[in-house]
TITOR-600589 format. One record per atom (N, C-alpha, C): chain; atom name; x, y, z. Coordinates in Angstrom, 3 decimals. Example, Ala and Ser with C-alpha at 12.3 -4.5 7.8 and 13.67 -1.06 7.14 Angstrom:
2
A;N;13.190;-5.690;7.800;
A;CA;12.300;-4.500;7.800;
A;C;13.200;-3.300;7.800;
A;N;12.850;-2.250;7.080;
A;CA;13.670;-1.060;7.140;
A;C;12.900;0.030;7.870;
//
This chain:
127
A;N;-36.279;50.386;-28.775;
A;CA;-35.087;50.149;-27.964;
A;C;-34.345;48.943;-28.535;
A;N;-33.074;49.109;-28.785;
A;CA;-32.280;48.022;-29.356;
A;C;-31.558;47.275;-28.255;
A;N;-31.343;46.002;-28.503;
A;CA;-30.583;45.195;-27.558;
A;C;-29.106;45.386;-27.834;
A;N;-28.321;45.682;-26.815;
A;CA;-26.884;45.833;-27.040;
A;C;-26.255;44.489;-27.393;
A;N;-25.240;44.542;-28.189;
A;CA;-24.497;43.342;-28.550;
A;C;-23.618;42.966;-27.360;
A;N;-23.699;41.703;-26.904;
A;CA;-22.884;41.330;-25.752;
A;C;-21.400;41.406;-26.073;
A;N;-20.644;41.826;-25.091;
A;CA;-19.194;41.914;-25.227;
A;C;-18.603;40.592;-24.749;
A;N;-18.471;39.649;-25.674;
A;CA;-17.982;38.327;-25.304;
A;C;-16.540;38.359;-24.826;
A;N;-15.778;39.298;-25.347;
A;CA;-14.380;39.410;-24.916;
A;C;-14.306;39.754;-23.431;
A;N;-15.207;40.627;-22.969;
A;CA;-15.227;40.997;-21.551;
A;C;-15.687;39.840;-20.685;
A;N;-16.522;38.945;-21.237;
A;CA;-17.019;37.811;-20.477;
A;C;-16.045;36.635;-20.469;
A;N;-15.057;36.647;-21.331;
A;CA;-14.135;35.532;-21.447;
A;C;-13.450;35.183;-20.126;
A;N;-12.910;36.147;-19.369;
A;CA;-12.288;35.770;-18.097;
A;C;-13.272;35.088;-17.143;
A;N;-14.525;35.505;-17.151;
A;CA;-15.523;34.879;-16.286;
A;C;-15.781;33.456;-16.751;
A;N;-15.896;33.273;-18.060;
A;CA;-16.112;31.925;-18.592;
A;C;-14.933;31.016;-18.236;
A;N;-13.718;31.521;-18.335;
A;CA;-12.552;30.721;-17.981;
A;C;-12.574;30.364;-16.503;
A;N;-13.006;31.298;-15.671;
A;CA;-13.097;31.043;-14.243;
A;C;-14.109;29.937;-13.962;
A;N;-15.249;29.987;-14.604;
A;CA;-16.276;28.970;-14.402;
A;C;-15.763;27.603;-14.836;
A;N;-15.101;27.534;-15.972;
A;CA;-14.544;26.263;-16.444;
A;C;-13.518;25.741;-15.445;
A;N;-12.675;26.618;-14.946;
A;CA;-11.676;26.209;-13.952;
A;C;-12.349;25.681;-12.703;
A;N;-13.385;26.376;-12.233;
A;CA;-14.090;25.931;-11.027;
A;C;-14.708;24.559;-11.225;
A;N;-15.294;24.332;-12.376;
A;CA;-15.887;23.033;-12.667;
A;C;-14.812;21.957;-12.646;
A;N;-13.670;22.239;-13.246;
A;CA;-12.596;21.253;-13.301;
A;C;-12.050;20.902;-11.924;
A;N;-12.024;21.870;-11.007;
A;CA;-11.507;21.580;-9.665;
A;C;-12.619;21.242;-8.681;
A;N;-13.868;21.245;-9.169;
A;CA;-14.986;20.834;-8.320;
A;C;-15.455;21.885;-7.339;
A;N;-15.195;23.140;-7.590;
A;CA;-15.622;24.204;-6.686;
A;C;-16.941;24.790;-7.170;
A;N;-17.805;25.099;-6.256;
A;CA;-19.116;25.650;-6.589;
A;C;-19.044;27.157;-6.804;
A;N;-19.853;27.648;-7.737;
A;CA;-19.965;29.091;-7.943;
A;C;-20.499;29.751;-6.678;
A;N;-21.313;29.019;-5.907;
A;CA;-21.884;29.574;-4.679;
A;C;-20.794;29.916;-3.667;
A;N;-19.620;29.317;-3.799;
A;CA;-18.531;29.590;-2.867;
A;C;-17.771;30.861;-3.216;
A;N;-18.099;31.472;-4.338;
A;CA;-17.405;32.681;-4.772;
A;C;-17.999;33.928;-4.141;
A;N;-17.264;35.025;-4.132;
A;CA;-17.811;36.282;-3.628;
A;C;-19.034;36.699;-4.429;
A;N;-19.838;37.568;-3.860;
A;CA;-21.125;37.955;-4.432;
A;C;-21.025;38.469;-5.869;
A;N;-19.955;39.109;-6.268;
A;CA;-19.831;39.615;-7.621;
A;C;-19.939;38.538;-8.676;
A;N;-19.528;37.338;-8.343;
A;CA;-19.590;36.246;-9.301;
A;C;-20.986;35.661;-9.425;
A;N;-21.886;36.035;-8.525;
A;CA;-23.271;35.569;-8.618;
A;C;-23.978;36.183;-9.815;
A;N;-23.334;37.123;-10.494;
A;CA;-23.919;37.688;-11.708;
A;C;-24.169;36.594;-12.735;
A;N;-23.325;35.576;-12.736;
A;CA;-23.529;34.456;-13.650;
A;C;-24.862;33.778;-13.376;
A;N;-25.153;33.548;-12.111;
A;CA;-26.402;32.907;-11.743;
A;C;-27.592;33.818;-12.017;
A;N;-27.395;35.126;-11.889;
A;CA;-28.495;36.055;-12.111;
A;C;-28.965;36.022;-13.560;
A;N;-28.149;35.551;-14.462;
A;CA;-28.541;35.451;-15.864;
A;C;-29.415;34.232;-16.112;
A;N;-29.447;33.313;-15.181;
A;CA;-30.254;32.111;-15.319;
A;C;-31.737;32.500;-15.345;
A;N;-32.484;32.055;-16.358;
A;CA;-33.899;32.430;-16.465;
A;C;-34.724;32.024;-15.236;
A;N;-34.431;30.858;-14.655;
A;CA;-35.155;30.424;-13.458;
A;C;-34.926;31.413;-12.318;
A;N;-33.678;31.776;-12.081;
A;CA;-33.352;32.715;-11.012;
A;C;-34.026;34.058;-11.268;
A;N;-34.003;34.525;-12.495;
A;CA;-34.652;35.795;-12.837;
A;C;-36.146;35.733;-12.542;
A;N;-36.781;34.609;-12.871;
A;CA;-38.210;34.470;-12.606;
A;C;-38.491;34.477;-11.108;
A;N;-37.672;33.779;-10.336;
A;CA;-37.863;33.744;-8.881;
A;C;-37.720;35.139;-8.293;
A;N;-36.655;35.838;-8.669;
A;CA;-36.386;37.158;-8.100;
A;C;-37.403;38.205;-8.541;
A;N;-38.106;37.957;-9.639;
A;CA;-39.111;38.903;-10.128;
A;C;-40.424;38.787;-9.358;
A;N;-40.578;37.731;-8.578;
A;CA;-41.827;37.496;-7.847;
A;C;-41.657;37.947;-6.397;
A;N;-42.700;38.566;-5.828;
A;CA;-42.588;39.061;-4.450;
A;C;-42.551;37.958;-3.402;
A;N;-43.190;36.835;-3.635;
A;CA;-43.225;35.758;-2.643;
A;C;-44.191;36.085;-1.512;
A;N;-44.890;35.074;-1.047;
A;CA;-45.872;35.224;0.029;
A;C;-45.408;34.389;1.215;
A;N;-45.134;35.043;2.311;
A;CA;-44.567;34.390;3.494;
A;C;-45.451;33.255;3.998;
A;N;-46.768;33.452;4.055;
A;CA;-47.660;32.410;4.571;
A;C;-47.609;31.152;3.697;
A;N;-47.574;31.334;2.399;
A;CA;-47.451;30.166;1.510;
A;C;-46.071;29.536;1.667;
A;N;-45.043;30.369;1.848;
A;CA;-43.695;29.853;2.081;
A;C;-43.623;29.009;3.338;
A;N;-44.346;29.428;4.379;
A;CA;-44.409;28.655;5.618;
A;C;-44.980;27.270;5.347;
A;N;-46.069;27.207;4.569;
A;CA;-46.697;25.923;4.249;
A;C;-45.742;25.033;3.451;
A;N;-45.043;25.611;2.502;
A;CA;-44.068;24.869;1.695;
A;C;-42.950;24.345;2.587;
A;N;-42.491;25.193;3.499;
A;CA;-41.428;24.806;4.432;
A;C;-41.873;23.623;5.287;
A;N;-43.092;23.675;5.812;
A;CA;-43.593;22.603;6.677;
A;C;-43.620;21.265;5.945;
A;N;-44.009;21.272;4.683;
A;CA;-44.119;20.034;3.910;
A;C;-42.749;19.512;3.483;
A;N;-41.837;20.407;3.094;
A;CA;-40.587;19.979;2.465;
A;C;-39.330;20.102;3.319;
A;N;-39.351;20.946;4.326;
A;CA;-38.095;21.281;5.015;
A;C;-38.109;21.006;6.519;
A;N;-39.292;21.067;7.134;
A;CA;-39.385;21.014;8.598;
A;C;-38.872;19.702;9.189;
A;N;-38.978;18.606;8.461;
A;CA;-38.524;17.320;9.002;
A;C;-37.040;17.359;9.375;
A;N;-36.253;18.108;8.625;
A;CA;-34.813;18.190;8.912;
A;C;-34.416;19.487;9.618;
A;N;-35.083;20.577;9.279;
A;CA;-34.699;21.884;9.828;
A;C;-35.567;22.311;11.002;
A;N;-36.522;21.478;11.421;
A;CA;-37.395;21.797;12.539;
A;C;-38.591;22.614;12.103;
A;N;-39.686;22.462;12.814;
A;CA;-40.946;23.124;12.452;
A;C;-40.823;24.641;12.413;
A;N;-39.916;25.187;13.209;
A;CA;-39.736;26.648;13.228;
A;C;-38.364;27.058;12.687;
A;N;-37.682;26.115;12.039;
A;CA;-36.384;26.424;11.440;
A;C;-35.234;26.462;12.414;
A;N;-35.449;25.906;13.627;
A;CA;-34.400;25.938;14.644;
A;C;-33.314;24.885;14.444;
A;N;-33.531;23.962;13.520;
A;CA;-32.528;22.942;13.240;
A;C;-32.809;21.635;13.942;
A;N;-32.449;20.575;13.272;
A;CA;-32.518;19.210;13.812;
A;C;-31.404;18.443;13.116;
A;N;-31.768;17.650;12.109;
A;CA;-30.768;16.982;11.281;
A;C;-30.039;18.042;10.456;
A;N;-30.820;18.947;9.872;
A;CA;-30.263;20.074;9.125;
A;C;-29.993;21.232;10.065;
A;N;-29.198;22.192;9.644;
A;CA;-28.846;23.317;10.509;
A;C;-30.024;24.258;10.758;
A;N;-29.873;25.076;11.766;
A;CA;-30.852;26.122;12.039;
A;C;-30.892;27.090;10.861;
A;N;-32.087;27.512;10.531;
A;CA;-32.249;28.492;9.460;
A;C;-32.651;29.851;10.008;
A;N;-32.548;30.010;11.310;
A;CA;-32.828;31.311;11.916;
A;C;-31.837;32.328;11.363;
A;N;-32.350;33.450;10.919;
A;CA;-31.542;34.545;10.354;
A;C;-30.701;34.102;9.162;
A;N;-31.161;33.079;8.445;
A;CA;-30.403;32.588;7.293;
A;C;-30.268;33.675;6.228;
A;N;-31.246;34.570;6.146;
A;CA;-31.173;35.678;5.189;
A;C;-30.047;36.651;5.508;
A;N;-29.565;36.640;6.751;
A;CA;-28.422;37.480;7.126;
A;C;-27.096;36.811;6.755;
A;N;-27.135;35.502;6.578;
A;CA;-25.907;34.742;6.286;
A;C;-25.755;34.399;4.810;
A;N;-26.874;34.288;4.120;
A;CA;-26.843;33.909;2.706;
A;C;-27.643;34.900;1.889;
A;N;-27.159;35.194;0.710;
A;CA;-27.885;36.072;-0.207;
A;C;-29.085;35.313;-0.772;
A;N;-29.979;36.033;-1.427;
A;CA;-31.126;35.392;-2.080;
A;C;-30.625;34.379;-3.111;
A;N;-29.581;34.751;-3.842;
A;CA;-29.010;33.818;-4.820;
A;C;-28.440;32.588;-4.135;
A;N;-27.778;32.802;-3.018;
A;CA;-27.221;31.689;-2.261;
A;C;-28.298;30.749;-1.751;
A;N;-29.414;31.312;-1.302;
A;CA;-30.522;30.486;-0.825;
A;C;-31.144;29.685;-1.971;
A;N;-31.359;30.339;-3.098;
A;CA;-31.908;29.626;-4.259;
A;C;-30.972;28.489;-4.646;
A;N;-29.693;28.798;-4.736;
A;CA;-28.699;27.784;-5.114;
A;C;-28.722;26.620;-4.126;
A;N;-28.784;26.918;-2.849;
A;CA;-28.787;25.883;-1.818;
A;C;-29.973;24.936;-1.997;
A;N;-31.139;25.494;-2.274;
A;CA;-32.345;24.677;-2.400;
A;C;-32.318;23.826;-3.663;
A;N;-31.885;24.391;-4.776;
A;CA;-32.015;23.658;-6.042;
A;C;-30.799;22.818;-6.416;
A;N;-29.660;23.029;-5.773;
A;CA;-28.430;22.380;-6.243;
A;C;-28.234;20.941;-5.786;
A;N;-28.653;20.615;-4.590;
A;CA;-28.365;19.285;-4.065;
A;C;-26.899;19.067;-3.764;
A;N;-26.136;20.147;-3.615;
A;CA;-24.686;20.037;-3.398;
A;C;-24.292;19.780;-1.945;
A;N;-25.258;19.839;-1.030;
A;CA;-24.913;19.633;0.377;
A;C;-25.706;18.475;0.958;
A;N;-25.274;17.248;0.663;
A;CA;-25.993;16.096;1.210;
A;C;-26.006;16.177;2.730;
A;N;-27.030;15.734;3.363;
A;CA;-28.126;14.931;2.840;
A;C;-29.296;15.757;2.287;
A;N;-29.129;17.048;2.134;
A;CA;-30.232;17.850;1.606;
A;C;-30.495;17.451;0.157;
A;N;-31.743;17.083;-0.133;
A;CA;-32.053;16.675;-1.506;
A;C;-32.094;17.870;-2.454;
A;N;-32.011;17.572;-3.710;
A;CA;-32.100;18.586;-4.757;
A;C;-33.585;18.833;-5.055;
A;N;-34.008;20.084;-4.998;
A;CA;-35.378;20.452;-5.316;
A;C;-35.364;21.341;-6.539;
A;N;-36.431;21.335;-7.302;
A;CA;-36.599;22.299;-8.390;
A;C;-38.045;22.800;-8.339;
A;N;-38.345;23.615;-7.319;
A;CA;-39.705;24.137;-7.227;
A;C;-39.982;25.142;-8.336;
A;N;-41.256;25.363;-8.597;
A;CA;-41.611;26.380;-9.586;
A;C;-41.086;27.724;-9.090;
A;N;-40.914;28.694;-9.975;
A;CA;-40.456;30.014;-9.524;
A;C;-41.365;30.626;-8.455;
A;N;-42.680;30.418;-8.571;
A;CA;-43.615;30.950;-7.576;
A;C;-43.386;30.314;-6.210;
A;N;-43.232;28.996;-6.196;
A;CA;-43.006;28.281;-4.941;
A;C;-41.667;28.692;-4.334;
A;N;-40.630;28.817;-5.158;
A;CA;-39.321;29.227;-4.650;
A;C;-39.390;30.637;-4.083;
A;N;-40.112;31.543;-4.741;
A;CA;-40.245;32.919;-4.240;
A;C;-40.962;32.927;-2.893;
A;N;-42.003;32.096;-2.752;
A;CA;-42.715;32.009;-1.471;
A;C;-41.798;31.446;-0.386;
A;N;-41.036;30.405;-0.712;
A;CA;-40.106;29.820;0.263;
A;C;-39.042;30.836;0.668;
A;N;-38.524;31.593;-0.280;
A;CA;-37.547;32.640;0.040;
A;C;-38.136;33.660;0.999;
A;N;-39.372;34.074;0.733;
A;CA;-40.029;35.055;1.609;
A;C;-40.108;34.514;3.041;
A;N;-40.451;33.234;3.179;
A;CA;-40.519;32.654;4.516;
A;C;-39.144;32.547;5.155;
A;N;-38.163;32.048;4.409;
A;CA;-36.818;31.904;4.980;
A;C;-36.255;33.239;5.428;
A;N;-36.518;34.284;4.664;
A;CA;-36.029;35.611;5.029;
A;C;-36.769;36.186;6.232;
A;N;-37.930;35.614;6.553;
A;CA;-38.677;36.103;7.715;
A;C;-38.216;35.466;9.017;
A;N;-37.449;34.378;8.928;
A;CA;-36.974;33.691;10.132;
A;C;-35.919;34.547;10.828;
A;N;-36.197;34.926;12.022;
A;CA;-35.247;35.743;12.797;
A;C;-34.871;35.063;14.090;
//
């Protein structure tokens, strides 16, 4: 099986859009879901999405890293409620939120892909 040659000409408008967003300070996460294709090419994101994630381990990770601000059950305190967050944010949006540090006072995290997959599984279980 051969790898197709990327069509850089087709990607040029997307690259220009990303450069424009950076210049005006807008996040890719604020774009419609179609633009998340850029993030899907990120090797870290691909690794996270390739893992099934374990809800029980995600719960433990949440308790250690997130519960102080979002509450022990995700109902919110300093940080917003995360109940049904999977209905409001895509998996890419959740990953971006956790690792970006773009919404102070939430700190920037860079968990391993396994840990991020477990945390995603737990966040998506909050109803």
